[in-house]
Structure formats: structure tokens, C-alpha cells
C-alpha positions as CSV (number, residue, x, y, z in Angstrom):
1,M,0.1,0.0,0.2
2,T,1.2,3.4,-1.1
3,V,0.9,6.4,1.4
4,T,1.2,9.8,0.3
5,Q,1.9,12.5,2.7
6,F,1.1,16.0,1.5
7,P,3.2,19.2,3.1
8,N,1.4,21.2,5.7
9,S,-1.5,18.5,6.2
10,T,-2.3,16.9,9.3
11,G,-2.9,13.2,7.6
12,F,-2.1,10.6,4.9
13,I,-3.9,9.5,2.1
14,A,-3.4,5.5,1.5
15,R,-5.1,5.2,-1.5
16,P,-5.6,8.0,-3.7
17,G,-7.4,6.3,-6.5
18,K,-9.9,4.5,-4.0
19,L,-10.7,8.1,-2.4
20,M,-11.3,9.7,-5.9
21,R,-13.7,6.8,-6.7
22,I,-15.5,7.3,-3.3
23,T,-15.8,11.1,-4.0
24,S,-17.0,10.2,-7.5
25,V,-19.9,7.9,-5.8
26,A,-20.7,10.1,-3.3
27,K,-21.3,13.1,-5.8
28,A,-23.5,11.1,-7.9
29,M,-25.4,9.9,-4.8
30,L,-26.1,13.5,-3.8
31,E,-27.4,14.2,-7.1
32,E,-29.7,11.1,-6.9
33,A,-30.7,12.2,-3.6
34,R,-31.6,15.6,-4.8
35,T,-33.5,14.5,-8.1
36,T,-35.3,11.4,-7.2
37,P,-38.5,11.0,-5.0
38,C,-37.6,9.0,-2.0
39,D,-39.9,6.4,-0.3
40,A,-39.0,5.0,3.2
41,A,-37.3,2.0,1.5
42,G,-35.2,4.4,-0.7
43,C,-34.1,6.6,2.0
44,E,-33.2,3.1,4.1
45,K,-30.9,2.4,1.2
46,F,-29.3,5.7,0.7
47,K,-28.8,5.4,4.6
48,R,-26.8,2.3,4.3
49,I,-24.8,3.6,1.1
50,Y,-24.0,6.8,3.3
51,Q,-22.8,4.5,6.0
52,R,-21.1,2.2,4.1
53,T,-19.2,5.2,2.1
54,I,-18.1,6.4,5.8
55,N,-16.6,2.9,6.6
56,E,-15.0,2.6,2.9
57,L,-13.0,5.7,3.9
58,D,-11.5,4.1,7.0
59,D,-8.7,2.4,5.1
60,V,-8.2,5.3,2.7
61,I,-7.4,8.1,4.9
62,S,-5.5,8.6,8.1
63,D,-6.9,8.3,11.7
64,D,-6.9,12.0,11.9
65,L,-8.9,12.7,8.9
66,H,-11.0,9.8,9.8
67,A,-11.9,11.2,13.7
68,E,-12.6,14.7,11.6
69,L,-14.9,13.0,9.0
70,L,-16.6,11.1,11.9
71,K,-17.2,14.2,13.6
72,L,-19.4,15.8,10.8
73,A,-20.9,12.3,9.7
74,V,-24.7,12.3,10.5
75,R,-25.6,9.2,12.8
76,F,-28.8,8.0,11.8
77,D,-31.4,6.4,14.3
78,E,-32.9,3.1,13.4
79,S,-35.8,4.3,11.5
80,A,-35.4,5.3,7.8
81,P,-34.2,8.9,7.5
82,S,-36.6,11.5,5.7
83,P,-35.2,12.7,2.0
84,S,-34.3,15.9,3.5
85,E,-32.2,14.3,6.0
86,I,-30.4,12.0,3.2
87,R,-29.8,15.1,1.3
88,V,-28.3,17.1,3.9
89,A,-25.9,14.2,5.1
90,Q,-24.9,13.4,1.5
91,A,-23.9,17.2,0.8
92,E,-22.2,17.6,4.1
93,L,-20.2,14.3,2.7
94,V,-19.7,15.7,-0.5
95,G,-18.6,19.1,0.8
96,W,-16.0,17.2,2.9
97,L,-14.6,15.3,0.3
98,D,-14.3,18.0,-2.2
99,G,-12.4,20.1,0.5
100,L,-10.0,17.2,1.3
101,M,-9.5,17.0,-2.8
102,N,-8.7,20.5,-3.0
103,G,-6.1,20.4,-0.2
104,I,-4.4,17.4,-2.3
105,V,-4.5,19.2,-5.6
106,I,-3.0,22.5,-3.9
107,A,-0.5,20.5,-2.0
108,V,0.8,18.8,-5.3
109,R,0.9,21.8,-6.9
110,S,2.9,23.5,-4.3
111,Q,5.1,20.4,-4.3
112,M,5.5,20.8,-8.2
113,A,6.2,24.6,-7.8
114,E,9.0,23.8,-4.9
115,A,10.4,21.1,-7.2
116,E,10.7,23.6,-10.3
117,E,12.0,26.3,-8.2
118,Q,15.0,23.9,-7.0
119,A,15.6,22.9,-10.4
120,E,15.8,26.4,-11.8
121,A,18.2,27.4,-8.9
122,L,20.6,24.3,-9.9
123,E,20.7,25.3,-13.3
124,A,21.3,28.9,-12.5
125,T,24.1,27.7,-10.4
126,A,25.8,25.4,-12.9
127,T,28.5,26.4,-15.0
128,D,30.6,25.1,-18.0
129,D,33.3,24.1,-15.3
130,D,31.1,21.9,-13.9
131,Y,30.5,19.6,-16.9
132,V,32.7,16.3,-16.8
133,P,33.0,14.5,-20.0
134,G,31.0,11.1,-19.8
135,Q,28.8,12.4,-16.7
136,Y,25.5,11.2,-17.3
137,L,24.2,13.7,-14.5
């Protein structure tokens, strides 16, 4: 399992591909919850999918991030939630996932900019005197 740490972040992303898939599914479920009339059985299904999504994130994100997610996650009671409860819970989840994904994008761009600056600095300090015939790098 590859683990990626991004600078200035409190956590790790163990499986970025799975995180992206879960985010896509959560967004699709939010759209479905917005556009589809929901009876009790449908709301119960949405509730199970929502809870499964939260559980699936457990092996994708760090303990710190998972604890943060659990703080905002809706804890449904035993009865089927109302359609509006489903939409609000799903919207909160999607908002949190979007924030996480945006943080990842910003961190990666920052790393790329820093690497570019370092490469430019090395190039600027290199002189022809540094060249050794047959040297690869």
C-alpha cells in the first residue's frame, strides 16, 4: 500500500485512487438524492450507502482525517431518514470530500512549484566548469 503525505497536512492518504472513486460515488449519490423522490425503502437504501461510504473511507484516509470525518458524519437513528436528512448528510459528505480533494490538489501543485524552483536554482548555479565528459547527470 502506498501512502502519500502532503506538506502542511495533518494526515495521510493511503489509496488516492480509491478516494477519488468514493468521492465520485458520493457526488453521484447526492445528485440522485436531489432529483429522485424517495420513499421509506429508498431512504433506507441511501442511509446504508452513506454509512458504507463512511466505512470505506476508513482504510483510505489517516486516523486523524477519519476522526474529523466522523465528527461531521450524520448518525441516523434506527428509522429510515427523511429525504431531506439524506440530502443534507450527503451534501456534508460531498463538501468534506471536495475540501479534502482540493487540499490534495493544492499540496501537489505546491510540491511541483517547489521542485521547479529547486531545478531552476540548480540550473542557474551550474557552470560549464561543472561539466565532466562522460558524466550522465
